C-alpha positions in Angstrom: 11.1 -20.5 -2.0 7.7 -18.9 -2.7 5.9 -19.2 -6.0 4.8 -16.4 -8.2 1.9 -16.4 -10.5 1.3 -14.6 -13.9 -2.1 -15.2 -15.5 -2.7 -13.7 -18.9 -6.4 -12.6 -19.2 -7.6 -12.4 -22.8 -10.9 -14.3 -22.6 -13.5 -15.1 -20.0 -12.0 -18.5 -19.2 -8.9 -16.9 -17.8 -10.9 -15.1 -15.1 -11.5 -18.4 -13.4 -7.8 -19.2 -13.7 -6.9 -16.0 -12.0 -9.4 -16.6 -9.2 -7.9 -20.1 -8.6 -4.4 -18.7 -8.6 -5.4 -16.1 -6.0 -6.9 -18.8 -3.8 -3.7 -20.8 -4.0 -1.5 -17.8 -3.2 -3.7 -16.8 -0.2 -3.5 -20.3 1.2 0.2 -20.5 0.7 0.4 -17.2 2.6 -1.5 -18.9 5.5 -4.4 -16.5 5.3 -7.7 -17.3 7.0 -10.5 -18.5 4.8 -12.4 -15.2 4.9 -9.2 -13.5 3.6 -8.7 -16.2 1.0 -12.2 -15.4 -0.2 -11.3 -11.7 -0.2 -8.3 -12.4 -2.4 -10.4 -14.4 -4.8 -13.0 -11.7 -5.0 -10.6 -8.9 -5.7 -8.7 -10.9 -8.3 -12.0 -11.8 -10.1 -13.1 -8.1 -10.2 -9.7 -7.0 -11.5 -9.5 -9.8 -14.1 -13.1 -9.0 -15.3 -12.2 -5.3 -15.6 -9.2 -6.2 -17.8 -11.6 -7.8 -20.3 -14.3 -5.1 -20.1 -12.2 -2.0 -20.2 -8.8 -2.8 -21.7 -9.3 -5.7 -24.1 -7.3 -8.0 -21.8 -4.1 -7.8 -19.8 -2.5 -9.9 -17.1 -2.8 -10.6 -13.4 0.4 -10.9 -11.3 0.2 -12.6 -7.9 3.0 -12.6 -5.3 3.6 -13.0 -1.6 5.2 -9.8 -0.2 5.9 -8.2 3.1 4.4 -4.9 4.3 5.1 -1.9 2.1 6.2 0.1 5.1 9.1 -1.8 6.6 7.9 -1.3 10.2 9.6 -3.9 12.3 12.8 -5.9 11.7 11.2 -9.2 12.7 8.0 -8.9 10.8 7.7 -11.5 8.1 3.9 -11.8 7.7 3.1 -12.5 4.0 0.5 -10.5 2.2 -1.0 -11.6 -1.1 -0.3 -8.9 -3.7 -2.5 -8.7 -6.7 -1.6 -6.5 -9.6 -3.6 -6.0 -12.8 -1.6 -4.7 -15.7 -3.0 -3.6 -19.1 -2.0 -1.6 -22.2 -5.5 -0.3 -22.7 -6.9 3.2 -23.2 -6.4 4.3 -19.6 -8.8 6.3 -17.4 -9.2 10.1 -17.7 -10.1 10.4 -14.0 -9.2 7.6 -11.5 -11.0 9.3 -8.6 -14.3 9.1 -10.5 -13.6 5.5 -11.5 -13.4 4.5 -7.8 -16.9 5.7 -7.1 -19.6 3.1 -6.7 -22.1 3.3 -9.6 -19.5 4.6 -12.1 -19.4 2.4 -15.3 -18.5 2.8 -18.9 -20.0 -0.6 -19.9 -23.6 -0.5 -18.5 -22.7 -2.6 -15.4 -23.3 -1.8 -11.8 -19.9 -0.1 -11.6 -18.9 -1.6 -8.2 -15.7 -3.4 -9.2 -12.9 -1.0 -8.2 -14.9 0.3 -5.2 -15.3 -3.2 -4.0 -11.6 -3.8 -4.4 -10.7 -0.6 -2.5 -12.9 -1.6 0.5 -11.8 -5.2 0.6 -8.1 -4.8 0.3 -5.7 -3.9 3.1 -3.6 -1.8 0.7 -4.8 -0.4 -2.6 -3.1 1.5 -5.4 -4.2 2.8 -8.9 -2.4 4.6 -11.7 -3.8 5.2 -15.1 -2.5 7.2 -18.0 -4.5 7.8 -21.2 -3.0 6.0 -24.1 -0.6 4.0 -21.8 -2.9 1.8 -19.8 -3.8 1.1 -16.1 -2.2 -0.5 -13.1 -4.3 -1.6 -10.2 -2.7 -3.1 -7.1 -4.3 -4.7 -4.0 -2.8 -6.5 -1.0 -4.7 -8.9 1.2 -3.6 -9.8 4.7 -4.9 -11.8 7.5 -6.8 -9.6 10.0 -4.4 -9.2 12.9 -5.5 -9.7 16.5 -5.4 -6.6 18.7 -1.8 -5.7 19.5 -1.1 -5.9 23.3 2.7 -6.1 23.1 3.3 -2.4 23.8 4.4 0.5 21.7 5.9 -0.1 18.3 8.7 1.8 16.6 7.5 4.9 14.7 6.9 4.4 11.0 9.7 5.6 8.7 9.1 8.1 5.9 9.8 5.5 3.1 7.9 2.6 1.6 9.2 -0.3 -0.5 7.3 -2.4 -3.1 7.9 -4.3 -6.2 6.7 -6.8 -8.8 8.2 -10.2 -9.8 7.3 -11.8 -13.1 8.5 -15.3 -14.1 9.7 -16.0 -17.6 7.1 -17.6 -19.9 4.5 -18.1 -17.1 6.8 -20.3 -15.0 5.9 -21.4 -11.5 9.1 -19.9 -10.0 11.0 -16.7 -10.7 14.7 -16.7 -10.4 14.5 -13.2 -9.1 13.6 -12.1 -5.5 13.6 -8.9 -3.6 13.0 -7.9 0.0 13.1 -4.8 2.3 14.1 -5.1 5.9 14.3 -2.5 8.7 16.6 -2.3 11.7 16.3 0.8 13.9 16.3 3.7 11.5 18.0 1.9 8.6 16.2 0.3 5.7 17.9 -2.2 3.4 16.5 -3.1 0.0 17.9 -6.1 -1.7 17.3 -7.5 -5.2 18.8 -10.9 -6.3 18.8 -12.5 -9.7 19.6 -16.2 -9.5 21.6 -17.6 -12.5 19.3 -19.1 -15.1 15.6 -19.8 -14.5 13.3 -22.0 -12.5 13.5 -23.6 -9.1 17.3 -23.7 -8.9 17.6 -20.0 -9.7 14.8 -19.3 -7.2 16.7 -21.2 -4.6 19.7 -18.9 -5.0 17.8 -15.7 -4.9 15.7 -16.9 -1.9 18.9 -17.7 0.0 20.1 -14.1 -0.5 16.8 -12.8 0.9 17.0 -15.0 4.0 20.6 -13.9 4.6 19.6 -10.3 4.7 16.9 -11.1 7.2 19.5 -12.7 9.4 21.9 -9.8 9.2 20.1 -6.5 8.4 22.7 -4.5 10.3 25.5 -5.2 7.8 26.5 -2.6 5.3 25.8 -3.4 1.6 29.5 -4.4 0.9 29.7 -6.6 4.1 26.4 -8.2 3.3 27.6 -9.1 -0.2 30.6 -10.8 1.3 28.4 -12.7 3.7 26.2 -13.7 0.8 29.2 -14.9 -1.2 29.7 -17.6 1.4 26.0 -18.4 1.9 25.3 -18.9 -1.8 28.3 -21.2 -2.6 26.1 -24.3 -2.7 23.7 -22.6 -5.1 24.0 -21.5 -8.7 24.9 -18.0 -7.4 23.2 -14.8 -8.1 23.6 -11.2 -9.2 22.7 -9.0 -6.2 22.2 -5.3 -5.6 21.9 -3.9 -2.1 20.9 -0.4 -1.1 20.8 0.8 2.5 19.2 4.0 3.6 20.1 5.7 6.9 17.1 7.8 7.6 18.7 9.9 10.3 21.7 10.8 8.3 19.8 11.1 5.0 22.4 8.9 3.3 22.0 6.1 0.8 24.7 3.4 0.4 24.8 1.0 -2.5 26.8 -1.9 -3.7 26.1 -4.5 -6.3 27.6 -7.5 -8.1 26.5 -8.8 -11.5 24.0 -7.7 -14.1 21.5 -6.0 -11.8 20.5 -2.4 -12.4 19.9 0.5 -10.1 18.8 4.1 -10.6 18.3 6.9 -8.1 16.2 10.0 -8.8 17.0 13.2 -7.0 14.8 16.1 -7.9 14.4 16.0 -11.7 17.5 14.0 -12.5 18.4 10.3 -12.6 21.7 8.7 -11.9 22.8 5.1 -12.4 24.3 3.2 -9.5 27.1 0.9 -10.7 27.4 -2.8 -9.9 30.7 -4.6 -10.2 31.2 -7.6 -12.5 31.0 -11.0 -10.9 28.6 -13.6 -9.4 27.8 -13.7 -5.7 28.5 -17.3 -4.5 31.1 -17.9 -7.2 33.2 -14.9 -8.3 33.1 -12.0 -5.9 35.2 -9.0 -6.7 38.1 -8.4 -4.3 37.2 -4.7 -4.1 33.6 -3.8 -3.3 33.2 0.0 -3.2 30.1 1.5 -1.8 28.5 4.4 -3.6 27.1 7.1 -1.4 24.3 9.6 -2.2 22.2 11.9 -0.2 18.5 11.1 0.3 15.7 13.7 0.5 12.0 13.5 0.4 11.9 13.8 -3.4 14.2 10.8 -4.1 13.1 7.5 -5.7 15.2 4.4 -5.9 14.7 1.6 -8.5 16.5 -1.8 -8.4 15.8 -4.2 -11.2 17.0 -7.5 -12.7 18.2 -7.8 -16.3 14.8 -8.9 -17.5 14.1 -5.2 -17.8 15.6 -3.5 -20.9 18.6 -1.3 -20.0 17.0 1.7 -21.6 13.8 1.6 -19.6 11.9 4.8 -19.0 10.6 5.8 -15.5 7.2 6.9 -17.0 4.7 9.3 -15.5 4.0 7.2 -12.3 7.5 8.1 -11.1 6.6 11.8 -11.1 4.5 11.5 -8.0 6.4 8.9 -5.8 5.0 10.0 -2.5 1.4 9.6 -3.6 1.7 6.2 -5.2 2.4 2.8 -3.7 5.9 1.8 -4.8 4.6 -1.5 -6.2 2.4 0.5 -8.6 5.4 2.5 -9.7 7.3 -0.8 -10.2 4.5 -2.3 -12.3 4.2 0.8 -14.5 8.0 0.6 -15.2 7.6 -3.1 -16.3 4.5 -2.4 -18.4 6.0 0.6 -20.2 9.2 -1.4 -21.0 7.2 -4.2 -22.7 4.1 -4.7 -24.8 1.8 -7.5 -25.8 4.0 -7.8 -28.9 7.3 -7.4 -27.0 7.1 -9.4 -23.8 9.9 -9.5 -21.2 12.8 -11.8 -22.2 13.7 -13.1 -18.7 12.5 -13.4 -15.2 11.9 -9.7 -14.3 11.8 -8.1 -10.8 11.6 -4.4 -10.1 11.8 -3.1 -6.5 11.2 0.5 -5.6 12.0 2.6 -2.5 9.9 5.7 -2.4 9.2 8.6 0.0 6.1 8.3 2.2 4.2 10.6 4.6 2.9 8.3 7.3 0.5 11.0 8.5 -1.3 10.8 5.1 -0.6 14.4 4.1 -0.3 15.0 0.3 
């Protein structure tokens, strides 16, 4: 049952708090000390930038898996650091990443340092809306001598998870698991808040890892048994068959799902109930075609039902899905209107593994 961290950064004293939280997250992930230091460095730079350029914001820290679900048995934890602000935004993000660029008479090495230090890096900024910066830190792997790996799939998954009122644990959890050419994305919202809710959602995550071959409806039935000794959870499951270009979805409880195809969005419907307590007798699976312009968003009820995808969703193949998820959360809230619940948003987006635009 992993922790999550949210650190509001509104004065210089909170920069230290963010750095300490990053060190704690990196050690919980089992990273080597040099990578712990890297997580602390990146977090310090991002927190400092929040004060200098946006008048403050917040740092979100979480332990996540790889954004590209490469191997079914891969569970290595990465430290994901996300800086969120409602500031003025950047007119040109490419220029902002160059060493020496600064708007505050400093050395201008902050974002460039983060880009070079992180294993994954993402940035989105919109004038008048604010900026999202995401970095992931992993242990440096030893040279792989186990033979060829499966080819990467043309999708990536990412998300953000924010506990209510700065709590240590979020009752929400999400995970993406691959088996052969199928990718399954799950989001669970444990009933209530705190450790007991987190225990329920974490149990759902572990069950998917044990049975990633099951269809969404069959997985929900399995979860209903596995979660009986917990509070229960609302759960949504989406499974993408890459070869068939087909997405299957089933959900129970007040979890949301939207699929974009081309320029239009459609809602995917969950059935009333609680996984682990009151599972519907009939669990229909929605089917939808998947093409390289699709984008899938799963979210807990901490996100308002009338959320807007925002400009980041217009270029899903070029942005890390965690950045898209963070922009959705940011644009659905404000410093004066914070989220009202644990809030998790998970995104499945197209990706070109060869790096072509």
